[in-house]
N, C-alpha and C positions, 0 to 999 in steps of 0.2 A: 498687570498692565495694562494699561488702559491704550488702547490704539487709536489714531486718527486717521481716516482716508489710506487703510488697507482694506482690501476686497479678496474675495473669492471669486475668481473670474471664470474658471472652468473645471470641471471636476471627470474623472474619469473612474471606470471599472472594467475590468477585464475578467470575465470566469469561464475555465473551459466548458466547454460542452458536456463533458461526460458526467453524469449524477451516480453518486453510490448513496444509495437509502441506507437507513441506520436499521431498517428491516432487513435488507438483504446481507447485510454486515452480520447480523445477527444469526442469519440463516447460512452465511459461509462460516461461522465460528471465528470471526474476526471481532465480535464485539459482545458483551454480555448481555442477555436478553432484561435483566434488572436494571441493569446501567441505563440500557437505552431508556425502559419506561420511566427511570427517575429523572433522567438528564433533559428529556425533552428535543434534543436536536434530531429533526427529521432525517437530514440530507446533508452530503456536502458535495464538492465539486472535485472532481480529480484531474489533474492536469495530465497530457500525455507526453512522451518521451520528448518530444521539441519545447515544451511549455514551461521552460525551467523559470525560476521565480524573475528573473530580470528579465526574460522575453514578456512575459506578463505585464511586468510593471512598462516596459518600455509602451506596448500598446496601450494601457491606461494612458500613459503619457503623451502620446500622439491624439488620442482621444480629448483629453482635458486640452492639450495645445489649440486645437480644431476648435473647440468650443469657448475658447477663452478670447478671443478677438486679439490675439496676440501671435507675433511671430518670432521666429527662434533670435534674431537680434535685440529683441524685448527682452530675452532672459538673462539673466546677470548672476543668478544662482540656481544650482542644481543639487538637489539634496534626496539620496536615496536610502530607505529603511530595509529592512529585513530582518527576519529570525532563521530562517531555515538556508540550507545549504544552497547557493548561488549557481550551482553549476560546474565550476572550477575552485582549485585549491590556490591561494596566494596569488590573487588577480584583483583587479577593482571593478565589481560589478557597476559601480556609480558612474564610471566613466562609459562604460557600455552602454548604461541606459542613456547619458547625456546625447552619445553618437547617433543612437535609434532615434533619438526624439528631436534636438534641435542642434545637432552636430557642432562644430566648433564654437564657433561665436563668441561674445564676451564671458561666458560664463566660468565663475568658480564653481566646483564640482565638488562633494564633500559625503561621506558616507556615513550614514545615521546606523548605530548600532545601540538603542535602548530596550531591546526586549520589543514588545508589543506595543509601546509607546514610542515607536519611532518616529512614526507620521506624525501626530502630535506634536512630539518635542522639536522635531522639523519645522512644524508650522509655527511655533513658537520663536525659535531661531531664525528661518525665513523673514518672519514680521519685523524680528530684531534689526537683521542684514539691511532691509528696504529701508527702514526708518533712520537707520543711522547712516546712510549712504543718500548724499540729495540727487546723486546723478544716475541712481538704479531705477528700475521701473517695474520689474516683475521676479519671480521666483518660482522654478518646478520642483515640486515634490512629490516623490514617487515612492510604491513600495510594491515588491511582489514577494510572495512565498508559496513554494510548493514542499508538501509533507509526504516523503516517501521510505517506505522502507527499502533497506534495512535498518537505514537511519534513524527515523521517526516513524513511531505507529500512531498513526492518526485516531484511533479508537484507545487505545491503551497506554500510550506515554506517558499522560497525565491523567489521573483519574478524575481530574476537575476541568478537562477540557477535551474536546473534539475538534478536529483541527481540518481547515479546508483550504483549496487551494485558491490562488487569486492575486490580480496586480491591481494596483487601484494609484490615482494620482490626482493633482489639485495645483493648478497656477495661482499664485497670489499676485496682486497686482496694486500699483499706487495709482492705476488710471482709472481703472472700472471693474464692474464685475455684479454679480446678481446677488451677492450678500456681504456684508460690512463684516469686517471683526471688530467688534466691541471691544474685548478683554481678555487675556489669557493668564494662565497662573501656574506653575510648576512647584514641586517638594519634591525632596527626595528623603530615604530613609535605609542609610546603608546597613544599619543594626542586621535588617532582615536578609543582607545579602547571600547569608549562608542557605537561605533555603532553599535555592537553586541549586546551590553549588554539592552540597550534600558534604559527607565526610571522605575519609579515604585518602590514598596518597594523589600526587598531580600526574597529570598523564604526560607523554611524551609528544603524540600526538592525537589528531580529531579521529573519532570513531576507534578507539585504540583495541575495542573488545570485539567490534565487529556484531554487538548484538544492539537493538533500538535503545534509543535513549531511556532510562528508566525516571522520570523527572517524580513520579510518585514515590518511590522507593528515597531518593532524596530529600524531599520534605518530610516523610514519615520518620526519617532519620533524626534530622533536625527539631523536630516537633516534639520528639520523643525523649527530650533531655531531661525534662523535669516534668512535674505532674501538669502544671499549669501553662506550659510554654504554649501550647494552641491557642488557649484563650488569650494569653498575653498579647500572642502576634497578631490575634483577629482585633484586639483592641485597638493596636496601635495603627494597623494598616485602617482602620474606621477613621479614627483619630487623622489622620494623616488626608484622607479622603474628604473629611467634613472640613478640614483647615483651608484646603486649596480651592475645595468647590465655593466656599463663603467668599475666601478672597476676591476670587473670579466674577462671582453674581455681583458682589458688591462695587467692585472698581466698573461693572458695565451697568451699573444702577438698575439690576432688576432682580429676580430672585427665582429660585426654583420653582415656587408654585405660580409665577407669574410667567414664566418658558411656556411656549407653546409646543416645542419639542423638546424629546432629549434623546440623544443617541450613545448608546454606551456599548461595551464590546460586545460578540455573540457567544454569550456563554451558557454554561448548562442551567436549567431552570433555577434550580435550588441557590445559586448564588446571584441570578438574577433577582429574583423574587425577594429574597431577605436581604441581599447588598444594596438593591437600587429600588425596585418598586414599592416595596413596605416603608423599608427605613427613609424614603423620602417623600413618601406619599405620591408615587406616580401612579397616572392612568397608564397600563401599556397600550393602550391605544396611542398614544402618542408618543410613543418611542417607536424603534424599528425592530423589536423583539421577534415579532412574527415573521416577518421578513429574515432573520438571521437563523432561523430555525431550519432553513432548507439550506444553508451555506457553511455553519460552522465557524469555528473563530479562524479567520482569515490571517491572523499573523497581525500585522501592522494595517491591514484595508477594514476592518470592521469601520470605524468611525468616518473616514473619509467615504466609504463605501455605502454606509448608510445614509450619508448626505446627498451621495450622488443619487440614490434610491428615491430619495422624497422630492429631488427635484425632477426627476426623471417622471415621476408618477404625477406630477403638480400638485403635491399637498399643499406646502407652505405658501401663504400669499404675503403682498406686502405689507410689512412691518412687523411679520413674526419674529420671535426672537426663539433661539437654540442654542441648547446647552450640549457640549460633547465632553465625554471624560474618557480619558486613557490612564493605563497602569501597566508598568514594564518590569519585570523582574530586576533587582537591582539596590532598593526600588525606586522607582518614578511615578509621580503621578501628574498628569496635566489635564486642564479644564480650558477648554475655548467658548465663547458666546458669541452668538452669530447674531445678525438681524437682517434677513431677508429685503432687498430694495428693489 
């Protein structure tokens, strides 16, 4: 979808002060030394007891609002995305974020659960909401995740992911902004849904075994169904990513080669190198890869956090184009193309 007059008006990123390095995790016996060397993640941030995902999301939301030039009465929609436990069972974390950022006001508030693609999915839905309603002005999008034992083992629950804690936020506006949203595209592939569900019986309650979630075992179980299952799944993932990326850049009137910046998830080195840098011909210097190595995969916050980092460090100049890509279990992919103004 090509967009007109939709802007990024403000971003926010909340990072806990406590840092846990991969080197220390290896020394503590929490992380495998060979995996640390291969994966390339140097450190993560670790939330303290008072920094639930929603608390960090709300803090990032307040920062984004303060930078956006908007007040609470301008916000017509609040979307909150997350992956991890939000601090309570059977409640509404999205409305907590709303109350802690913009209060009551005119906002409609909705929770987003699209795995690690939640915030980019919210970007496309938020733009659609604003474009479809002439009387709207802006939307606040937030995300926050804290990955804690005994529920999630940030170093071992997924052999392809090292989880870091953070909150992030974005204000979308029809009135003003530092970057213009040129185009977005999304696609899904539900045949890959079992990859993170695995087999076995349904459970009756969350965290029923009391043991950390083992996403690696779930994936291995499904990918060992037949000899070529892994290759077939990888090919399908690549096809979907390529198709949605091509759609977004075509509608934006640009190309991957012409983009000045490319922001992907903070993933381990083998996935980044082969899944993005080599396959798309990207110069790592025009990505946020090095920045992400000190933070790990922050659930929904990698992409907006990466854009926030580029803006805070004054790297993009007027006219630069940026492509950001997200993927979430389910599976869903979203690509957004921006132009800095």
